[in-house]
C-alpha positions in Angstrom: -0.8 -38.1 71.8 -2.3 -39.2 68.5 -5.2 -36.7 68.6 -4.0 -33.1 68.3 -4.6 -29.9 66.5 -2.5 -26.8 66.0 -3.9 -23.3 65.4 -2.4 -19.9 65.9 0.7 -21.3 67.6 -1.3 -23.2 70.1 -1.2 -27.0 70.1 -3.9 -29.0 71.9 -3.8 -32.8 72.3 -6.5 -35.0 73.7 -6.5 -38.6 74.9 -9.5 -40.5 76.2 -8.7 -42.7 79.2 -11.3 -45.4 78.4 -9.4 -48.6 79.2 -8.4 -50.1 82.5 -4.7 -50.0 81.5 -4.8 -46.2 80.9 -6.9 -45.3 83.9 -4.7 -47.4 86.3 -1.6 -45.3 85.2 -3.4 -42.1 86.1 -5.8 -43.1 88.9 -4.4 -46.3 90.4 -7.2 -48.7 91.4 -10.0 -46.2 90.6 -11.6 -46.7 87.2 -14.0 -43.8 86.6 -15.3 -45.6 83.5 -17.1 -48.1 85.7 -19.3 -45.3 86.9 -19.9 -43.8 83.3 -17.4 -41.0 83.9 -14.9 -40.7 81.1 -11.6 -39.0 81.9 -10.1 -37.1 78.9 -6.5 -35.8 79.2 -6.1 -32.4 77.5 -2.6 -31.0 77.0 -2.3 -27.3 75.8 1.1 -26.1 74.5 1.4 -22.3 74.1 4.0 -21.5 71.4 2.9 -17.9 71.2 5.0 -14.9 72.4 2.4 -13.9 74.9 0.5 -15.7 77.7 -2.7 -17.6 77.1 -5.8 -17.2 79.3 -7.5 -20.6 79.5 -10.1 -19.9 82.1 -13.0 -20.4 81.8 -12.9 -23.0 79.1 -15.9 -24.5 77.4 -15.1 -28.2 76.9 -17.6 -30.6 75.3 -17.5 -34.2 74.1 -19.4 -34.4 70.9 -20.7 -37.7 69.4 -22.2 -37.5 65.9 -25.9 -38.5 66.1 -25.9 -38.3 69.9 -25.1 -34.7 70.6 -22.9 -32.8 73.1 -21.9 -33.6 76.6 -20.4 -30.7 78.7 -17.5 -31.4 81.0 -18.4 -32.0 84.6 -17.1 -29.6 87.3 -14.9 -31.3 90.0 -17.7 -31.0 92.6 -20.2 -32.7 90.2 -18.1 -35.9 89.7 -19.1 -37.7 92.9 -22.8 -37.3 92.1 -22.3 -38.8 88.7 -21.9 -42.2 90.3 -25.1 -41.8 92.3 -23.1 -42.1 95.6 -23.6 -40.5 98.9 -23.4 -36.9 97.5 -26.6 -37.6 95.5 -29.7 -36.6 97.4 -31.5 -39.4 99.0 -35.2 -38.5 99.3 -36.5 -41.9 100.4 -37.2 -42.9 104.0 -34.3 -44.2 106.2 -34.6 -48.0 106.6 -33.2 -48.0 110.2 -33.7 -45.5 113.0 -30.0 -45.8 113.9 -26.9 -44.9 111.9 -25.4 -47.6 109.6 -22.1 -47.8 108.0 -22.3 -45.8 104.7 -20.5 -46.9 101.6 -17.8 -44.6 100.4 -18.3 -43.0 97.0 -15.3 -44.0 94.8 -15.6 -40.9 92.7 -15.0 -38.7 95.8 -11.3 -39.9 95.7 -8.8 -37.1 95.9 -7.1 -38.3 92.6 -10.1 -37.0 90.6 -9.8 -33.4 91.6 -6.0 -33.5 91.9 -5.6 -34.6 88.3 -8.2 -32.3 86.8 -7.2 -29.4 84.5 -6.6 -26.4 86.8 -4.6 -23.9 84.8 -5.9 -20.4 84.5 -3.0 -19.0 82.3 -0.3 -20.6 80.3 2.9 -18.5 79.9 4.6 -18.2 76.5 6.4 -21.4 75.6 4.8 -23.4 78.4 2.5 -26.4 78.6 -0.5 -27.2 80.9 -2.4 -30.4 81.2 -5.1 -32.1 83.2 -8.2 -34.2 82.9 -11.7 -33.1 82.0 -14.5 -35.6 83.0 -17.6 -36.4 81.0 -20.7 -38.4 82.0 -20.5 -40.7 78.9 -18.8 -43.8 77.6 -16.1 -43.3 75.0 -17.2 -43.4 71.3 -14.4 -43.8 68.7 -16.1 -41.3 66.4 -16.3 -38.7 69.1 -14.5 -35.4 69.3 -13.6 -32.8 71.8 -14.7 -29.2 71.3 -12.7 -26.5 73.2 -13.6 -22.8 73.3 -12.5 -20.0 75.5 -8.8 -19.6 75.0 -7.7 -16.0 74.6 -4.5 -13.9 74.4 -3.9 -12.6 77.9 -2.4 -9.2 76.7 -5.1 -8.3 74.2 -8.0 -10.4 75.5 -8.6 -11.5 71.9 -10.2 -14.9 71.7 -8.6 -17.6 69.7 -10.7 -19.6 67.3 -12.3 -22.8 68.8 -10.7 -26.2 68.6 -12.4 -29.4 67.5 -10.2 -32.4 67.9 -11.3 -35.9 66.7 -10.1 -38.9 68.7 -7.6 -41.1 66.8 -8.1 -44.6 68.4 
Protein backbone atom coordinates (compact mmCIF):
# COMPACT_ATOMS: atom_id res chain seq x y z
CA UNK A 1 0.00 0.00 0.00
CA UNK A 2 1.36 3.35 -1.04
CA UNK A 3 -0.84 5.41 1.28
CA UNK A 4 -0.02 4.81 4.91
CA UNK A 5 0.64 6.64 8.14
CA UNK A 6 2.32 5.54 11.36
CA UNK A 7 1.55 7.04 14.77
CA UNK A 8 2.08 5.74 18.30
CA UNK A 9 3.16 2.28 17.01
CA UNK A 10 0.03 1.90 14.88
CA UNK A 11 0.35 1.75 11.10
CA UNK A 12 -2.70 2.37 8.92
CA UNK A 13 -2.74 1.92 5.16
CA UNK A 14 -5.53 2.80 2.74
CA UNK A 15 -6.19 1.87 -0.86
CA UNK A 16 -9.15 3.06 -2.97
CA UNK A 17 -10.56 0.33 -5.19
CA UNK A 18 -11.66 2.68 -7.95
CA UNK A 19 -10.69 0.73 -11.08
CA UNK A 20 -12.25 -2.40 -12.59
CA UNK A 21 -8.92 -4.25 -12.24
CA UNK A 22 -8.78 -3.71 -8.49
CA UNK A 23 -12.46 -4.34 -7.82
CA UNK A 24 -12.48 -7.57 -9.82
CA UNK A 25 -9.73 -8.97 -7.57
CA UNK A 26 -11.79 -8.29 -4.45
CA UNK A 27 -15.41 -8.54 -5.65
CA UNK A 28 -15.32 -10.66 -8.82
CA UNK A 29 -17.84 -9.44 -11.41
CA UNK A 30 -19.37 -6.89 -9.04
CA UNK A 31 -18.02 -3.34 -9.48
CA UNK A 32 -19.49 -1.12 -6.72
CA UNK A 33 -18.07 1.97 -8.48
CA UNK A 34 -20.75 1.57 -11.19
CA UNK A 35 -23.27 2.43 -8.46
CA UNK A 36 -21.25 5.33 -6.99
CA UNK A 37 -20.05 3.23 -4.07
CA UNK A 38 -16.30 3.47 -3.54
CA UNK A 39 -14.69 0.57 -1.63
CA UNK A 40 -11.62 1.64 0.36
CA UNK A 41 -9.42 -1.08 1.85
CA UNK A 42 -8.10 -0.14 5.28
CA UNK A 43 -5.33 -2.15 6.95
CA UNK A 44 -4.44 -1.50 10.60
CA UNK A 45 -1.26 -2.99 12.10
CA UNK A 46 -0.90 -2.85 15.87
CA UNK A 47 2.80 -2.76 16.85
CA UNK A 48 1.95 -1.80 20.43
CA UNK A 49 2.44 -4.05 23.46
CA UNK A 50 -1.29 -3.90 24.27
CA UNK A 51 -4.45 -4.59 22.29
CA UNK A 52 -6.22 -1.87 20.31
CA UNK A 53 -9.96 -1.24 20.47
CA UNK A 54 -11.11 -0.33 16.96
CA UNK A 55 -14.85 -0.19 17.45
CA UNK A 56 -16.66 2.04 16.85
CA UNK A 57 -14.48 3.75 14.24
CA UNK A 58 -15.34 7.10 12.69
CA UNK A 59 -14.15 6.83 9.08
CA UNK A 60 -14.64 9.66 6.59
CA UNK A 61 -13.60 10.33 3.00
CA UNK A 62 -12.57 13.98 2.73
CA UNK A 63 -12.24 15.87 -0.55
CA UNK A 64 -10.85 19.43 -0.32
CA UNK A 65 -13.48 21.86 -1.51
CA UNK A 66 -16.26 19.24 -1.48
CA UNK A 67 -16.37 18.21 2.18
CA UNK A 68 -16.72 14.95 4.11
CA UNK A 69 -18.50 11.71 3.31
CA UNK A 70 -19.07 9.27 6.18
CA UNK A 71 -18.60 5.55 5.59
CA UNK A 72 -21.79 3.62 4.88
CA UNK A 73 -22.90 0.88 7.27
CA UNK A 74 -23.19 -2.56 5.67
CA UNK A 75 -27.01 -2.43 5.73
CA UNK A 76 -27.00 0.96 3.94
CA UNK A 77 -24.97 -0.17 0.92
CA UNK A 78 -27.79 -1.82 -1.09
CA UNK A 79 -29.88 1.36 -0.81
CA UNK A 80 -26.98 3.39 -2.24
CA UNK A 81 -27.74 1.88 -5.67
CA UNK A 82 -31.41 2.75 -5.40
CA UNK A 83 -32.28 -0.95 -5.71
CA UNK A 84 -35.11 -2.92 -4.19
CA UNK A 85 -34.16 -1.96 -0.63
CA UNK A 86 -34.90 1.70 -1.38
CA UNK A 87 -38.51 2.60 -0.59
CA UNK A 88 -40.81 2.65 -3.60
CA UNK A 89 -43.61 5.08 -2.83
CA UNK A 90 -45.15 5.13 -6.30
CA UNK A 91 -48.14 3.10 -7.46
CA UNK A 92 -47.60 -0.47 -8.65
CA UNK A 93 -47.88 -0.65 -12.46
CA UNK A 94 -49.45 -4.13 -12.48
CA UNK A 95 -51.88 -5.74 -10.06
CA UNK A 96 -49.96 -9.03 -10.25
CA UNK A 97 -46.40 -9.83 -9.13
CA UNK A 98 -43.63 -9.27 -11.65
CA UNK A 99 -40.08 -10.49 -11.64
CA UNK A 100 -38.05 -8.05 -9.57
CA UNK A 101 -34.52 -7.10 -10.54
CA UNK A 102 -31.90 -8.20 -8.04
CA UNK A 103 -29.89 -5.42 -6.40
CA UNK A 104 -26.19 -6.02 -7.21
CA UNK A 105 -25.06 -4.23 -4.03
CA UNK A 106 -26.95 -6.78 -1.92
CA UNK A 107 -24.25 -9.31 -2.88
CA UNK A 108 -22.74 -11.22 0.07
CA UNK A 109 -19.22 -10.13 -0.97
CA UNK A 110 -19.94 -6.56 0.15
CA UNK A 111 -20.60 -7.45 3.77
CA UNK A 112 -18.13 -10.34 3.87
CA UNK A 113 -15.24 -8.07 2.90
CA UNK A 114 -16.19 -5.11 5.11
CA UNK A 115 -14.04 -4.18 8.10
CA UNK A 116 -15.39 -6.17 11.04
CA UNK A 117 -12.65 -6.16 13.70
CA UNK A 118 -13.54 -4.87 17.17
CA UNK A 119 -10.09 -5.39 18.73
CA UNK A 120 -6.60 -5.95 17.35
CA UNK A 121 -4.21 -7.90 19.56
CA UNK A 122 -0.63 -6.70 20.10
CA UNK A 123 1.47 -7.40 17.00
CA UNK A 124 -1.57 -8.33 14.88
CA UNK A 125 -3.15 -6.82 11.76
CA UNK A 126 -6.79 -6.35 10.74
CA UNK A 127 -8.15 -5.29 7.38
CA UNK A 128 -11.38 -4.80 5.52
CA UNK A 129 -13.33 -2.44 3.30
CA UNK A 130 -15.19 0.73 4.19
CA UNK A 131 -17.66 1.96 1.57
CA UNK A 132 -18.37 5.56 0.59
CA UNK A 133 -21.14 6.98 -1.59
CA UNK A 134 -18.74 9.01 -3.76
CA UNK A 135 -16.46 8.65 -6.75
CA UNK A 136 -12.72 8.55 -6.05
CA UNK A 137 -10.85 11.86 -6.10
CA UNK A 138 -7.05 11.76 -6.35
CA UNK A 139 -6.70 14.61 -3.88
CA UNK A 140 -8.97 12.95 -1.32
CA UNK A 141 -7.94 11.56 2.03
CA UNK A 142 -9.26 9.21 4.67
CA UNK A 143 -9.85 10.42 8.23
CA UNK A 144 -9.98 7.77 10.97
CA UNK A 145 -10.84 8.40 14.60
CA UNK A 146 -11.86 6.10 17.44
CA UNK A 147 -8.86 3.86 18.02
CA UNK A 148 -8.04 3.41 21.69
CA UNK A 149 -5.76 1.37 23.95
CA UNK A 150 -7.86 -1.56 25.20
CA UNK A 151 -6.22 -1.69 28.64
CA UNK A 152 -6.32 2.03 29.51
CA UNK A 153 -9.17 3.12 27.21
CA UNK A 154 -6.97 6.08 26.21
CA UNK A 155 -7.82 7.28 22.72
CA UNK A 156 -5.08 7.42 20.11
CA UNK A 157 -4.77 10.62 18.08
CA UNK A 158 -6.77 10.65 14.82
CA UNK A 159 -5.26 9.55 11.50
CA UNK A 160 -5.52 11.51 8.26
CA UNK A 161 -4.17 9.58 5.29
CA UNK A 162 -3.92 11.13 1.81
CA UNK A 163 -4.27 8.85 -1.21
CA UNK A 164 -1.08 8.32 -3.20
CA UNK A 165 -2.32 7.49 -6.71
